[in-house]
C-alpha positions as CSV (number, residue, x, y, z in Angstrom):
1,M,-7.1,76.9,-7.8
2,T,-7.6,79.7,-5.2
3,I,-5.4,80.5,-2.3
4,P,-6.5,79.3,1.1
5,N,-7.9,81.6,3.8
6,W,-4.9,81.2,6.1
7,L,-2.7,82.8,3.4
8,A,-5.0,85.5,1.9
9,G,-5.0,88.9,3.4
10,T,-2.9,91.9,4.6
11,Y,-0.6,91.2,7.5
12,V,1.6,93.3,9.7
13,G,4.3,92.4,12.1
14,S,8.0,92.1,12.7
15,G,11.0,90.1,11.7
16,S,14.7,89.6,12.3
17,W,17.5,88.6,9.9
18,Y,20.7,86.9,10.9
19,E,23.9,87.1,8.8
20,A,26.7,84.5,8.8
21,T,29.1,87.1,10.2
22,G,27.1,87.3,13.4
23,R,25.3,90.6,12.5
24,S,21.5,90.8,12.9
25,Q,18.8,93.4,12.5
26,N,15.1,93.8,13.3
27,Y,12.4,95.2,10.9
28,R,8.7,96.0,10.6
29,I,6.6,94.4,7.9
30,R,3.5,95.0,5.9
31,H,2.8,92.0,3.8
32,M,-0.1,91.2,1.4
33,N,-1.2,88.0,-0.3
34,R,-4.0,88.2,-2.8
35,G,-5.6,85.9,-5.3
36,T,-5.5,86.6,-9.0
37,D,-7.3,84.9,-12.0
38,T,-4.1,82.8,-12.6
39,G,-2.7,82.4,-9.2
40,F,-1.8,84.9,-6.4
41,E,0.5,87.8,-5.6
42,I,2.8,88.4,-2.6
43,L,3.7,92.0,-1.9
44,F,5.7,93.2,1.0
45,K,7.5,96.2,2.5
46,H,10.2,95.8,5.1
47,D,11.3,98.9,7.2
48,F,14.6,98.2,8.8
49,E,16.0,99.6,12.1
50,D,18.8,101.3,10.1
51,G,16.3,103.3,8.0
52,S,16.6,101.2,4.8
53,V,13.4,99.9,3.1
54,V,12.9,96.9,0.9
55,E,9.7,96.4,-1.2
56,A,8.9,93.5,-3.5
57,N,6.0,92.3,-5.6
58,F,5.9,88.6,-6.7
59,T,3.4,87.0,-9.0
60,M,2.7,83.3,-8.5
61,T,1.1,81.7,-11.6
62,W,-0.3,78.2,-11.3
63,T,1.5,75.7,-13.6
64,S,-0.3,72.6,-12.3
65,L,-2.1,71.4,-9.2
66,N,-0.2,72.9,-6.2
67,L,2.7,74.1,-8.3
68,F,3.4,77.7,-9.4
69,S,6.0,79.8,-11.2
70,V,7.4,83.0,-9.5
71,S,7.9,86.2,-11.5
72,T,8.4,89.9,-10.9
73,G,8.1,92.6,-13.5
74,G,7.1,90.0,-16.1
75,K,10.4,88.1,-15.6
76,L,10.4,84.4,-14.5
77,M,12.5,84.2,-11.3
78,G,11.7,80.7,-9.8
79,N,9.1,78.2,-8.7
80,G,7.1,77.1,-5.7
81,Y,4.4,75.0,-4.2
82,L,1.3,75.3,-2.0
83,M,0.3,72.2,-0.2
84,D,-2.0,71.9,2.8
85,E,-0.9,74.6,5.2
86,F,2.6,75.2,3.7
87,C,3.7,77.5,1.0
88,H,7.3,77.4,-0.3
89,Y,9.0,79.3,-3.1
90,H,12.5,79.8,-4.4
91,L,14.0,82.3,-6.8
92,E,17.3,83.5,-8.2
93,V,18.0,87.2,-7.9
94,G,21.3,89.0,-8.3
95,G,23.3,85.8,-8.3
96,A,21.7,84.7,-5.0
97,F,19.3,81.9,-4.4
98,V,16.5,82.8,-2.1
99,A,14.1,80.3,-0.4
100,V,10.9,81.4,1.5
101,N,8.4,79.4,3.5
102,L,5.0,80.6,4.8
103,T,2.8,78.7,7.2
104,P,0.1,79.5,9.7
105,V,1.1,79.0,13.4
106,A,-1.3,79.9,16.3
107,N,-3.5,82.4,14.3
108,R,-0.4,84.1,12.9
109,L,1.4,83.8,9.5
110,R,5.0,82.8,10.0
111,V,7.6,83.4,7.3
112,F,11.0,81.8,7.2
113,G,13.6,82.4,4.6
114,S,17.2,82.4,3.5
115,S,19.5,83.7,0.8
116,T,22.9,82.4,-0.3
117,K,24.1,86.0,-0.2
118,N,23.0,89.4,0.8
119,K,24.3,92.7,-0.7
120,E,27.5,92.2,1.3
121,G,27.9,88.7,-0.1
122,H,27.1,86.8,3.2
123,Y,24.6,84.0,3.8
124,V,21.5,85.4,5.6
125,A,18.4,83.9,7.1
126,W,15.2,85.5,8.6
127,S,12.0,84.8,10.5
128,E,8.9,86.9,10.6
129,G,5.7,86.8,12.8
130,L,2.7,88.4,11.2
131,E,-0.9,89.0,12.2
132,L,-3.9,90.0,10.0
133,A,-4.0,93.8,9.8
134,K,-6.9,95.5,11.4
135,N,-8.5,98.5,9.8
136,G,-6.1,101.4,9.7
137,D,-3.0,99.2,10.0
């Protein structure tokens, strides 16, 4: 199974996170989804307003029709699914449970997610609006 055209590619855009304490912050995103022989990869870099940077690389390996496992650095972290125009995955990292949804909306890739706790221990949710990168982005 390959990944659909709406998901494949390099995307750029912006996002915002919202913490249960009322804090929020904006960030810039470079996000790539690419097919592999056994599934697909999701790689991203978030540059936050406060100067901090978060980068991640997840490997999605098909386990059956529409279902995949999620790993990073060779370690199994969670599971997910890809059905029609909706991709969802969840994973456990650092004692937190993270859920992420990707879907195409009006020629953009929208990403929505949440984590049971951030590094300060608070519930956090985020949304991102991404567009296919043009040459040089």
